[in-house]
N, C-alpha and C positions, 0 to 999 in steps of 0.2 A: 714143123708146126707152122710157122709162116705160111705154106700154101694151105693149110687146113683153114686157119684164118681168114686168108683172102678167098676163100672160096664161102666162106659163111661170115659176111662180114658183118650184117644183123645180128648175128648170135654169139658170136667167137670173138671178135673183135679185139684187141688188147687183152684176152684172156691169158695165154701162153709166154708173153712178153717179157715179164720177168723172170720164168724159171732159166735156171744157171744152165742151160745145156752146152754152152760153148766156154763154159767156165772152168778150166781143168783143174784150179785150186777146189772148188767147190764140187765138179762132179768129175772124177778123173777118168779119162777115157777106157780104160780099161772096165771101170764100175757101169758107165753107162752103154759099154757094149755086151757085158753079161744082162744088165737090163732088160736092151733089146732082145737079145737070144731066149731071154726066159719067156717073155711074154710070146715072142714069136712060135712057142711051142702051143700055146693056150689058144683054144678056138673061142674069141668073145664075142661072136657073133650074135644080132639079137636072137637067130634063132635056139642058139644053146643056153645064152645068157639074158634072161629077163631082165629088165629096166629096173623092175621091183629089186631084183639080187643083186646088178651094178650098182644102184642107190645105194643099197644096205651097205654094201662094201667101203663105198666113197665115204659115209657117214662114221663107217668104223675107223678107217683110216685117219677121220677129223679127230673121234675121239681120243685115237691111241696117241696122236701129235699133241693135244689138249694134255692127256695124261703125262706125257713123258715133259712137257716143256709148261706147266701149268700159270707160271707167270705172264710168261709173252703168248702163248697161243691160245688163253680162255675167251680172247675176243673173238674167237672162230666157233665155238663151239658152247651153247646152252645147252643144260644136261637136258637129255631128251623127256626126262619124266616131266620136267617142269614147262616144257615147252607143251606137251600134251596136255596137262591140267590146264594151263591158259585157254588153250585153243578150244577146249570141250567146255569150258564156262562161256566164251564166248560164243560158241556156235554159229560157225561161218554156213551161209545157205547157201546152195546153188547158184544165185545171180548175184552173190555178194563181190567188192572190189575188197582187197585186203592190202593195208600198208604197213610196212616195215620200217622205220623212220632210221634204224640204226642196225640193218639187216646180217651185216656178218657173215655167215655161211647160208642164209635164207632159209633156214631150219624150219623158221617160224611160219614163212609163208609158203615152204613145203608140207607142214603139219596140217595147216589150213585146208588145204585141198585133199590129204589123206583123210581126214576128218569128215569131209564132205560124202567123198567115193565110201569111206566105210559105212557110213549112215545109208547108203544107196543110193547117193545121189551122182550128178555129174558137173565136172568142173568146165566144161565147155564155154560157157556163159560167164565163168568168173574172170576177175581181173588180179594180174599181182603185182603188186610196187613194192620199191626197196629203193633205199639209199644207203651210202656206206662212203665215211671220209677216208677208209684205207684201201690202196688200190689193190694190194694182195689179197685182202677179204672180198673185194668187190668181185676180184676174178673169181675166187674159190665159191662165193653165192652163187656165180652166175651159171659156171660149172654144173654146181649142184640141181638147180633147175631144172637144166639141160638133162642131166642124167636120170632126173626123175621123171621128163616128161610133162612138166607143168609148161605149159605152151605161153601161155600170154602173159608174160611177167617183163619186168623194166627193171633194171637195177641201174641206178644213177650213181656216180663218183662225187662226191662233194660233200663240204662242212652241213651238214643237216640244219644245225640251228643259226650258222650264220649265212646259210645261201640254199634255202629250200629250193630243191630242183622240180618239185612236182607244181607247178602252177599253170593256171589257164591263159588262154590267149589275153586276158585282162593285167595278166600278172599275181592276179589274186590264186592263193593258196587251192588246191585240188582238196575235196572233201572225201572221204571214203566211208565204207559201212562198217569193216573192222581194223582196229589200228592196235597191232600189239609190237612190242618191244623190250629186250632187254638192254637198255644204252648203259654206257659206263658210268659209274658209279663217280658220284663226287668230283666231276670235272671241275679245274681251277680256272682255265684260260676258255672259256667257254663262249665268249662275244656279250659280256653283261653292257659293254661301251653301248650296245645300240640296240638293246633289248626295250628301254622306254621309249625309242621311237621308233621300232620295229614296223616296218609297212604293214604289215601280213598282221598286227594288233595281237599278238601270241600272247602278251604279258597280261593274261587276265587273272585280277586280285592283285595285281604287283608286278616289280622287279625282282627277281629272286636274289640271293648274294653274290656278290662277283668272284667270289672262289668258292665257289659251289652249285652246280648246273643241275641239280638233280630235278629239282621243279621246272627248268627250262623245256625243259623234256616233257614234263606233263604236260605243261602248256601248251605247246607244239602240238602232241599227240590229240588233246581235245578240240585244240583250233582245227586239225585237222580229219575229226569225223564228221560224218552227216548229220544235221540238224534233227531230224528225225530217228533215223534207223542206225545210228551208230553207235558202237561200242568200242571199250579201250580197254586194254590189259596191257600193264607195264612191271616191271621188276625194278623193285626201288630197296636202297639199305631203310633199316627200322627208323633210323632216323629223321627220316620224312615225316614220319608221323609224330613226332613231339618238339623238334628243334622250334627255340621261338625267334623273334624277329620277323623279318620279311616271309618267312617261310608260314609262320602261324597266321599270318593275313592272308596269303593265299589257301592255305587250307580252310579258314574260316569262311572266304568265298566260295570256294569249291563244294562244302559241306551246305552253306546257305543255298545257295544256287541249285542244289539236288543233284550234284550231278554223279558224286559218289556213291558207288554203289555198293560195294563191298571192299574187305580188307581179308587178306590171307596171309599168316605167318608161317614162313617156312621153319625147318632146323636149319642149325647151323652147319658151315663147313659143307654144302650142296654145291658150289658153283668154283670153278675155276680161279685161282689167284688169291681167292679172299675166303677167310674162316669164318664171320660176320654171317650172321643169320640176316636172309632178305626175307621181305614181305610182296606180297601180289597186289595190285591195287586197280581195280575195276570200276569204270565209269561207264555211264549210259546217259545218251541224250535221251531216252524215255523209258524210265523206269518200270518196273511193274507196280500195278496199284498197290500191292501190299506193302511196297519197297518203300515208296512214295514217303518223303520225311523222316527216313530211317537209314543207318547204315548196317551191313551186317559183316558180323567180324567172326573170321573161321581161325583157329589157334591150333596148327598142325605140328607144333614145334616139337612135340614127342615122337611124330611119325616120319621114323627115317629108317634105312639098314644102315650101321656102323661099316664102313671100310678102314683098310688100312690108311688110307694116305686122305680120301673124302668119303663123305658120308653120301647115300642115294634115296632116290625113292623108289618102291618098286611097285607095281601096277596095284594090289589091294591098297598101297597107300594114296593113289591119286585116285582110284574109284571110292574112297571115305570121302577124302577131303572135297572130291569133286559132289558127292552126294551131302555133303553138310551146305555146302553153298548152294546146291540147286533148292532142297527143300528149307531153305530159310533158316538153318540151324535146326530147325523141329527133329530132324532123324540125324544121327550123330552114331559115328562107331567109336572102338576104343581108342583112347589116347586123341579123340578129336573134341575140342571144346567149339560152341560156336551160338551165337547170340544175336539177335535182330534189335537193333538200340535207337531210341527215339533220338533226333537233333534237339533236344531240349534237354538230355542228359549229355548229350557230347558237350554242347555251347556251356552247361554247368563247368566241364571240365576245358572250359579255355580253350575248346577245341584243339584240345590234347587228344591224338588217335593211339596211344600206346595201347595194346592189345589188353596189356596188364589191367590197364582200368575198367575193361567192361568184361572179362573173363578170368573169375579169378580161379588161380591154380588151385591144386590139392594140396592140401597142409601135410598129409603124410607123405609128397611127393621125395623120389628117392632121386638126388641128384648126380648126374653124370660129370664127372671130373673134367672129362676133353669139353663138354659142353660149356659146363661153368668158365672155364678157361676162356672159351671162344666168346662167350657173350661177356665175360671181364674184359677181354680187346674190343669188343666194340663200343663197350662204356667208357673206356678210356680215351678213345677215338673222340665219342660225343662230347667227354669232358675238355679233351684239348680243346674243342672248336669252340666250344661256348667260352673258356677260359679267355681265346684269343679274341673273341667277340665281346667280350666285358672290357678286356683291355683298350680295343679300339677305342670303343664307346667313352669309356675314363679318360683317355686322350683328347678326344672329342671334347668334353665338357669340363677342360683343363684340371681333372683332379690328378692325372699323372701326368 
C-alpha cells in the first residue's frame, strides 16, 4: 500500500495511511491472508471490471457500512436519491466548477459528473473541489473519485468554516458555478468567535448563534458561489426555516437580497444518524425572471418508501419532486404540494419559511404514527433550543 501511494503521490498520498493493515488486533493475520487469497482469485482488471461497475461496488460498500453503523458512519454517505434530486435541480453544465465544502465520500461531486454525462455532455472541462475535516472521510472521498474516473478533482482536508482551503493568490475565497453539500447539522463548536471578523466576509446577514452553525454553512456556500452563474444546494434541518434570533435576521437578509430560490421539504428518517425530517435549500445568484421576488415551496414529506430502519426515496419520488420544482409548482404529482410565494407574503410572516405556512395540508390526511413521532422529536429539539435561548436572554436582562 505504501508503494502504491509513493508511485501516485498526486492522487493517492495518505489515502491508505490509516488502514490497520499491520494491527493484529483489528486485522488478524489469518483474516488478512484470507482477504488477499480471496481477491487473488478474482480478475478485477479494467478489461473485465469497468470503472462504473467498480464505482457502483464501492458505493454499495459505503452504504452497507452506513446502514450497519448509522450514527458513526452517516458522515460518509448521503442517501443517493437525495443527492440525485439536488444535483438535478442545480443542473450542472459541461464547463462548470463544482464545490462541496463538506464532501465526505464525494458523492455530490460524482453525481454532478454523472448528471452531465447522462445528459450527453462531457466532463473534460469540468473542475471538482471538496473540503473535509475528517481524515478518513477525505481519504474515502479521494478514492471514490479515483474509482469513478473523475479526473480533475481536488480534495483538501481541514475545517471549512475556520480555515477554508480554496482561496486564490490574494487570499480571497474562490468561487464556483455549483456549490452543493450535506453539512453536519447544528454544529455547536463551529467557530463563532471568528465569524464577525472573518477575513472572507462570510457573515452575510449577521453572525449565527454560537451553539448552532447551520447558517454558517449556508453563508459560506453563498459566498463561495460565482456572482452571475452561481447556484447553491444545501441539506438543512427544518429548524433553519423558522428559528428566531440571529437566524431570523439572516433569513430576512437572504430573502430580501433575492438569493433564496426554493425550499423542498423531505420525509422524516431519510438520513443516517437522525430521524428528523430535513429540507433542501436552493440559492441562485441570478434567479429566473418568473421567480424574482418569490420563493418556491415544495412539500415532499409524504413521498417516501417506508423501510425497517430507514425511509427511502425511489426514482418516481425524485422525478415528481424535481418536476414540481422545475415547473414552478404548476405541475405536481401525487402527495406533492408546491407553490410560488411572493416575498411580501413571507415578510408578512416575519420571514418564517415554515413550509406549512404556505402549503396547507389536506384536512383528511391520514397520520402515520412513526412519522408523527419523528416530527414530535424534531419539535421537542426545537422547543429545547428555544427555551435555552429564552433563559439566556432572561439572565442577560437580569430577570433570572
